[in-house]
Backbone as CSV, one residue per row, in Angstrom:
resi,resn,N_x,N_y,N_z,CA_x,CA_y,CA_z,C_x,C_y,C_z
1,UNK,-22.155,-41.399,6.272,-21.884,-40.076,6.803,-20.392,-39.903,7.067
2,UNK,-19.759,-40.950,7.622,-18.348,-40.856,7.961,-17.477,-40.699,6.714
3,UNK,-17.828,-41.356,5.636,-17.058,-41.285,4.404,-17.225,-39.964,3.672
4,UNK,-18.260,-39.229,3.983,-18.517,-37.956,3.312,-17.660,-36.823,3.872
5,UNK,-17.246,-36.912,5.117,-16.481,-35.839,5.756,-15.162,-35.567,5.037
6,UNK,-14.337,-36.594,4.740,-13.098,-36.306,4.009,-13.366,-35.715,2.622
7,UNK,-14.397,-36.195,1.964,-14.740,-35.682,0.646,-15.170,-34.213,0.741
8,UNK,-15.937,-33.878,1.764,-16.354,-32.495,1.997,-15.134,-31.610,2.260
9,UNK,-14.203,-32.104,3.076,-12.994,-31.340,3.396,-12.160,-31.099,2.145
10,UNK,-12.001,-32.117,1.315,-11.246,-31.968,0.069,-11.942,-30.947,-0.839
11,UNK,-13.251,-31.006,-0.912,-14.009,-30.051,-1.722,-13.853,-28.626,-1.220
12,UNK,-13.886,-28.463,0.094,-13.734,-27.145,0.700,-12.343,-26.570,0.431
13,UNK,-11.313,-27.381,0.623,-9.936,-26.937,0.372,-9.750,-26.625,-1.111
14,UNK,-10.307,-27.448,-1.969,-10.202,-27.214,-3.417,-10.868,-25.897,-3.808
15,UNK,-12.037,-25.626,-3.267,-12.735,-24.369,-3.558,-11.916,-23.170,-3.080
16,UNK,-11.306,-23.288,-1.898,-10.472,-22.212,-1.362,-9.270,-21.967,-2.277
17,UNK,-8.569,-23.029,-2.648,-7.389,-22.887,-3.505,-7.756,-22.323,-4.875
18,UNK,-8.886,-22.731,-5.409,-9.351,-22.199,-6.687,-9.670,-20.701,-6.556
19,UNK,-10.238,-20.304,-5.434,-10.524,-18.884,-5.188,-9.238,-18.073,-5.132
20,UNK,-8.238,-18.583,-4.425,-6.949,-17.890,-4.315,-6.302,-17.765,-5.691
21,UNK,-6.318,-18.847,-6.458,-5.755,-18.823,-7.807,-6.485,-17.798,-8.676
22,UNK,-7.793,-17.750,-8.583,-8.590,-16.788,-9.359,-8.231,-15.352,-8.994
23,UNK,-8.027,-15.089,-7.721,-7.646,-13.745,-7.270,-6.287,-13.366,-7.843
24,UNK,-5.332,-14.306,-7.831,-3.995,-14.015,-8.368,-4.030,-13.796,-9.877
25,UNK,-4.884,-14.517,-10.571,-5.006,-14.328,-12.018,-5.694,-12.994,-12.326
26,UNK,-6.729,-12.662,-11.575,-7.485,-11.422,-11.808,-6.703,-10.169,-11.417
27,UNK,-5.763,-10.296,-10.491,-5.034,-9.129,-9.981,-3.547,-9.456,-9.838
28,UNK,-2.824,-9.573,-10.966,-1.400,-9.929,-10.896,-0.555,-8.800,-10.299
29,UNK,0.603,-9.165,-9.778,1.538,-8.191,-9.209,2.336,-7.520,-10.325
30,UNK,1.915,-6.338,-10.732,2.633,-5.531,-11.710,3.123,-4.276,-11.009
31,UNK,4.446,-4.135,-10.824,4.958,-2.951,-10.118,4.563,-1.646,-10.813
32,UNK,4.230,-0.663,-10.010,3.956,0.683,-10.516,5.291,1.420,-10.524
33,UNK,5.805,1.693,-11.708,7.097,2.365,-11.870,6.973,3.833,-11.438
34,UNK,8.097,4.471,-11.090,8.035,5.877,-10.671,7.337,6.800,-11.676
35,UNK,7.544,6.583,-12.966,6.897,7.450,-13.966,5.398,7.171,-14.073
36,UNK,4.931,6.073,-13.478,3.515,5.699,-13.535,2.780,5.978,-12.227
37,UNK,3.413,6.710,-11.293,2.764,6.976,-10.010,1.397,7.608,-10.266
38,UNK,0.337,7.047,-9.686,-1.016,7.560,-9.947,-1.168,9.019,-9.510
39,UNK,-1.855,9.796,-10.318,-2.066,11.204,-9.988,-3.311,11.415,-9.144
40,UNK,-4.226,10.437,-9.153,-5.426,10.557,-8.329,-6.124,9.209,-8.219
41,UNK,-7.003,9.126,-7.238,-7.878,7.964,-7.092,-9.078,8.159,-8.017
42,UNK,-9.710,7.066,-8.419,-10.942,7.218,-9.206,-11.982,8.034,-8.428
43,UNK,-12.744,8.842,-9.142,-13.782,9.663,-8.504,-14.744,8.790,-7.708
44,UNK,-15.111,9.238,-6.529,-16.065,8.542,-5.653,-15.627,7.131,-5.270
45,UNK,-14.336,6.838,-5.350,-13.839,5.501,-5.019,-13.948,5.229,-3.523
46,UNK,-14.390,4.040,-3.193,-14.451,3.594,-1.800,-13.357,2.582,-1.492
47,UNK,-12.434,2.355,-2.443,-11.357,1.402,-2.190,-9.981,1.993,-2.480
48,UNK,-9.890,3.317,-2.456,-8.631,3.994,-2.745,-8.471,5.176,-1.790
49,UNK,-7.237,5.396,-1.347,-6.908,6.561,-0.521,-5.599,7.136,-1.034
50,UNK,-5.477,8.457,-0.962,-4.271,9.089,-1.483,-3.918,10.337,-0.694
51,UNK,-2.629,10.452,-0.386,-2.051,11.678,0.144,-1.276,12.276,-1.019
52,UNK,-1.724,13.410,-1.497,-1.098,14.056,-2.638,-1.918,15.258,-3.036
53,UNK,-1.529,15.923,-4.127,-2.264,17.105,-4.565,-3.751,16.821,-4.780
54,UNK,-4.076,15.655,-5.305,-5.470,15.242,-5.497,-5.845,14.252,-4.399
55,UNK,-5.751,14.698,-3.146,-5.967,13.802,-2.003,-7.361,13.190,-2.044
56,UNK,-7.463,11.994,-1.487,-8.737,11.267,-1.484,-8.778,10.371,-0.259
57,UNK,-9.787,10.540,0.581,-9.945,9.741,1.798,-8.646,9.740,2.621
58,UNK,-8.093,10.924,2.830,-6.832,11.033,3.569,-6.904,12.069,4.676
59,UNK,-8.087,12.495,5.035,-8.204,13.549,6.031,-7.702,14.881,5.504
60,UNK,-7.800,15.093,4.190,-7.365,16.323,3.514,-5.864,16.568,3.593
61,UNK,-5.079,15.535,3.840,-3.619,15.672,3.849,-3.140,15.654,2.400
62,UNK,-2.393,16.684,2.002,-1.915,16.767,0.622,-0.473,16.314,0.460
63,UNK,0.263,16.197,1.561,1.650,15.724,1.500,2.144,15.435,2.904
64,UNK,3.207,14.651,2.970,3.939,14.457,4.222,5.286,15.125,3.987
65,UNK,5.581,16.160,4.750,6.803,16.958,4.565,7.717,16.728,5.759
66,UNK,8.967,16.332,5.484,9.915,15.978,6.542,11.243,16.679,6.274
67,UNK,11.825,17.263,7.313,13.113,17.938,7.197,14.230,16.920,7.417
68,UNK,14.455,16.087,6.401,15.502,15.056,6.446,15.856,14.703,5.007
69,UNK,16.966,14.000,4.842,17.378,13.609,3.493,16.382,12.612,2.906
70,UNK,16.230,12.654,1.597,15.304,11.743,0.928,15.726,10.291,1.143
71,UNK,17.017,10.038,1.147,17.510,8.671,1.365,17.074,8.145,2.734
72,UNK,17.235,8.957,3.772,16.837,8.530,5.116,15.319,8.367,5.222
73,UNK,14.586,9.280,4.608,13.123,9.199,4.636,12.652,7.921,3.943
74,UNK,13.207,7.621,2.769,12.796,6.408,2.046,13.218,5.145,2.798
75,UNK,14.328,5.202,3.535,14.707,4.064,4.390,13.644,3.830,5.461
76,UNK,13.123,4.910,6.042,12.056,4.777,7.049,10.757,4.266,6.423
77,UNK,10.486,4.682,5.189,9.317,4.156,4.469,9.436,2.641,4.370
78,UNK,10.609,2.172,3.948,10.827,0.726,3.787,10.741,-0.008,5.124
79,UNK,11.242,0.607,6.191,11.144,-0.018,7.521,9.686,-0.182,7.926
80,UNK,8.877,0.853,7.697,7.457,0.756,8.048,6.785,-0.345,7.235
81,UNK,7.030,-0.366,5.932,6.433,-1.393,5.069,6.832,-2.781,5.553
82,UNK,8.123,-2.973,5.823,8.610,-4.286,6.270,8.019,-4.708,7.609
83,UNK,7.601,-3.748,8.424,7.051,-4.072,9.745,5.574,-4.483,9.685
84,UNK,4.944,-4.318,8.539,3.521,-4.631,8.398,3.335,-6.093,7.997
85,UNK,2.346,-6.747,8.570,2.114,-8.154,8.239,1.422,-8.276,6.881
86,UNK,1.685,-9.381,6.209,1.057,-9.659,4.925,1.525,-8.767,3.797
87,UNK,2.752,-8.256,3.898,3.250,-7.284,2.934,4.446,-7.818,2.163
88,UNK,4.457,-7.547,0.866,5.581,-7.890,0.002,5.931,-6.661,-0.822
89,UNK,7.212,-6.327,-0.905,7.651,-5.225,-1.760,7.878,-5.788,-3.156
90,UNK,7.196,-5.202,-4.150,7.344,-5.697,-5.523,8.061,-4.697,-6.427
91,UNK,8.321,-3.496,-5.936,9.057,-2.495,-6.690,9.759,-1.557,-5.729
92,UNK,11.049,-1.331,-5.960,11.803,-0.472,-5.047,12.828,0.326,-5.839
93,UNK,12.701,1.635,-5.783,13.597,2.552,-6.449,14.053,3.570,-5.410
94,UNK,15.100,4.351,-5.676,15.554,5.319,-4.674,14.458,6.294,-4.230
95,UNK,13.540,6.666,-5.143,12.519,7.661,-4.821,11.110,7.084,-4.692
96,UNK,10.970,5.768,-4.811,9.628,5.179,-4.728,9.691,3.728,-4.275
97,UNK,8.690,3.336,-3.500,8.525,1.952,-3.058,7.092,1.525,-3.343
98,UNK,6.956,0.319,-3.910,5.632,-0.253,-4.188,5.531,-1.575,-3.439
99,UNK,4.610,-1.617,-2.488,4.371,-2.830,-1.704,2.949,-3.312,-1.957
100,UNK,2.737,-4.593,-1.714,1.403,-5.176,-1.817,1.035,-5.740,-0.456
101,UNK,-0.099,-5.298,0.056,-0.667,-5.837,1.291,-1.703,-6.875,0.878
102,UNK,-1.685,-8.033,1.520,-2.668,-9.079,1.209,-3.464,-9.418,2.461
103,UNK,-4.788,-9.583,2.275,-5.636,-9.971,3.399,-5.261,-11.380,3.835
104,UNK,-5.498,-11.669,5.099,-5.040,-12.919,5.697,-5.627,-14.161,5.038
105,UNK,-6.912,-14.248,4.898,-7.519,-15.500,4.451,-7.667,-15.569,2.933
106,UNK,-8.290,-14.583,2.337,-8.564,-14.650,0.898,-7.433,-14.095,0.035
107,UNK,-6.454,-13.428,0.640,-5.267,-12.941,-0.068,-5.586,-11.861,-1.109
108,UNK,-6.632,-11.053,-0.845,-6.943,-9.942,-1.738,-5.799,-8.931,-1.690
109,UNK,-5.318,-8.423,-2.851,-4.181,-7.500,-2.869,-4.595,-6.028,-2.821
110,UNK,-3.845,-5.256,-2.047,-3.946,-3.797,-2.025,-2.575,-3.246,-2.385
111,UNK,-2.523,-2.327,-3.340,-1.269,-1.666,-3.687,-1.032,-0.515,-2.728
112,UNK,0.217,-0.373,-2.299,0.632,0.722,-1.420,1.906,1.294,-2.027
113,UNK,1.811,2.510,-2.564,2.934,3.112,-3.274,3.276,4.442,-2.617
114,UNK,4.564,4.622,-2.308,5.046,5.867,-1.705,6.108,6.456,-2.626
115,UNK,5.910,7.712,-2.999,6.866,8.421,-3.848,7.438,9.584,-3.059
116,UNK,8.752,9.745,-3.101,9.409,10.840,-2.405,10.153,11.743,-3.371
117,UNK,10.247,13.013,-2.998,11.000,13.976,-3.798,11.396,15.142,-2.903
118,UNK,12.333,15.942,-3.382,12.795,17.106,-2.628,12.037,18.355,-3.080
119,UNK,11.702,19.206,-2.094,11.024,20.468,-2.377,11.406,21.478,-1.302
120,UNK,12.042,22.562,-1.702,12.466,23.622,-0.780,13.260,23.081,0.407
121,UNK,14.131,22.118,0.161,14.993,21.577,1.211,14.377,20.486,2.059
122,UNK,13.094,20.201,1.872,12.416,19.136,2.620,12.194,17.923,1.728
123,UNK,12.074,16.761,2.360,11.617,15.566,1.660,10.096,15.566,1.721
124,UNK,9.469,15.313,0.594,8.010,15.302,0.501,7.570,13.921,0.027
125,UNK,6.550,13.382,0.685,6.011,12.078,0.306,4.574,12.213,-0.177
126,UNK,4.275,11.488,-1.245,2.907,11.276,-1.700,2.642,9.783,-1.566
127,UNK,1.434,9.422,-1.156,1.094,8.028,-0.855,-0.185,7.646,-1.589
128,UNK,-0.173,6.450,-2.160,-1.328,5.911,-2.885,-1.577,4.498,-2.376
129,UNK,-2.786,4.229,-1.919,-3.144,2.899,-1.415,-4.511,2.527,-1.980
130,UNK,-4.557,1.401,-2.721,-5.796,1.033,-3.414,-5.959,-0.478,-3.482
131,UNK,-7.185,-0.924,-3.258,-7.531,-2.329,-3.455,-7.621,-2.591,-4.954
132,UNK,-7.049,-3.708,-5.398,-7.113,-4.028,-6.825,-8.473,-4.581,-7.238
133,UNK,-9.149,-5.236,-6.322,-10.434,-5.872,-6.628,-11.522,-5.310,-5.725
134,UNK,-12.738,-5.279,-6.227,-13.871,-4.866,-5.410,-14.169,-3.386,-5.518
135,UNK,-15.235,-2.990,-4.832,-15.657,-1.588,-4.875,-15.504,-0.882,-3.532
136,UNK,-15.212,-1.623,-2.472,-15.025,-1.025,-1.155,-13.930,-1.783,-0.415
137,UNK,-13.209,-1.053,0.421,-12.154,-1.679,1.220,-12.473,-1.660,2.708
138,UNK,-13.706,-1.273,3.052,-14.151,-1.187,4.451,-13.256,-0.267,5.281
139,UNK,-12.652,0.738,4.630,-11.829,1.721,5.325,-10.390,1.316,5.566
140,UNK,-9.982,0.169,5.031,-8.632,-0.343,5.292,-7.554,0.561,4.703
141,UNK,-7.698,1.008,3.466,-6.668,1.843,2.847,-6.554,3.201,3.528
142,UNK,-7.676,3.781,3.913,-7.649,5.051,4.650,-6.914,4.877,5.973
143,UNK,-7.225,3.816,6.704,-6.549,3.549,7.982,-5.060,3.297,7.757
144,UNK,-4.720,2.629,6.662,-3.319,2.322,6.365,-2.518,3.594,6.117
145,UNK,-3.049,4.509,5.300,-2.268,5.722,5.036,-2.232,6.637,6.255
146,UNK,-3.266,6.597,7.092,-3.226,7.371,8.337,-2.168,6.810,9.278
147,UNK,-2.085,5.493,9.391,-1.067,4.853,10.231,0.328,5.177,9.709
148,UNK,0.502,5.090,8.397,1.788,5.397,7.778,2.161,6.855,8.023
149,UNK,1.209,7.756,7.819,1.455,9.181,8.021,1.858,9.470,9.465
150,UNK,1.131,8.890,10.420,1.470,9.072,11.842,2.883,8.591,12.126
151,UNK,3.235,7.432,11.579,4.579,6.887,11.790,5.636,7.840,11.229
152,UNK,5.464,8.258,9.979,6.482,9.083,9.330,6.624,10.444,10.005
153,UNK,5.542,11.003,10.489,5.602,12.306,11.148,6.288,12.202,12.508
154,UNK,6.138,11.068,13.178,6.652,10.928,14.542,7.987,10.205,14.664
155,UNK,8.444,9.531,13.619,9.713,8.814,13.715,10.866,9.830,13.757
156,UNK,11.878,9.515,14.541,13.020,10.424,14.655,14.010,10.174,13.528
157,UNK,14.370,11.259,12.855,15.371,11.213,11.792,16.298,12.399,11.973
158,UNK,17.516,12.239,11.487,18.477,13.337,11.557,17.978,14.490,10.688
159,UNK,18.008,15.685,11.241,17.590,16.861,10.484,18.651,17.174,9.440
160,UNK,18.222,17.248,8.204,19.140,17.620,7.127,18.330,18.098,5.935
161,UNK,19.015,18.748,5.032,18.336,19.295,3.867,18.253,18.246,2.766
162,UNK,17.129,18.224,2.103,16.927,17.322,0.970,17.405,18.045,-0.286
163,UNK,18.335,17.428,-0.973,18.848,18.032,-2.215,18.793,17.048,-3.354
């Protein structure tokens, strides 16, 4: 019995590492370029949320509109992303940021992409958050974009026109 415990532990760790490797192979980190920003979530998706014209699981929010420069707004986007645990930025452009959120134990990846642009003097953000694997996210992506939206609406920024 005593000799079996180390063997069991090695087997358990090996199975865990193999699972993590399988997840990384099945869902590699490929940045979503600005020209590839998703226009909508899959119909009836339970693992995707979007703030945009084709909003999905976002509380009917179609955009985040802020009276500040796009540069300052995107800096705040990056600050929020950097403040979140388990997050890595894999793509960063002046008008878009692509981060990956990973679950603590199994390291399942969720893409979080924010695109900004100017419209009528305001900075406008569209947000896309989707699990790469599985059919449900247990509400995590919806909660994530709601948290992000609350932060962006309430953070103080210098009032200026977006051009």
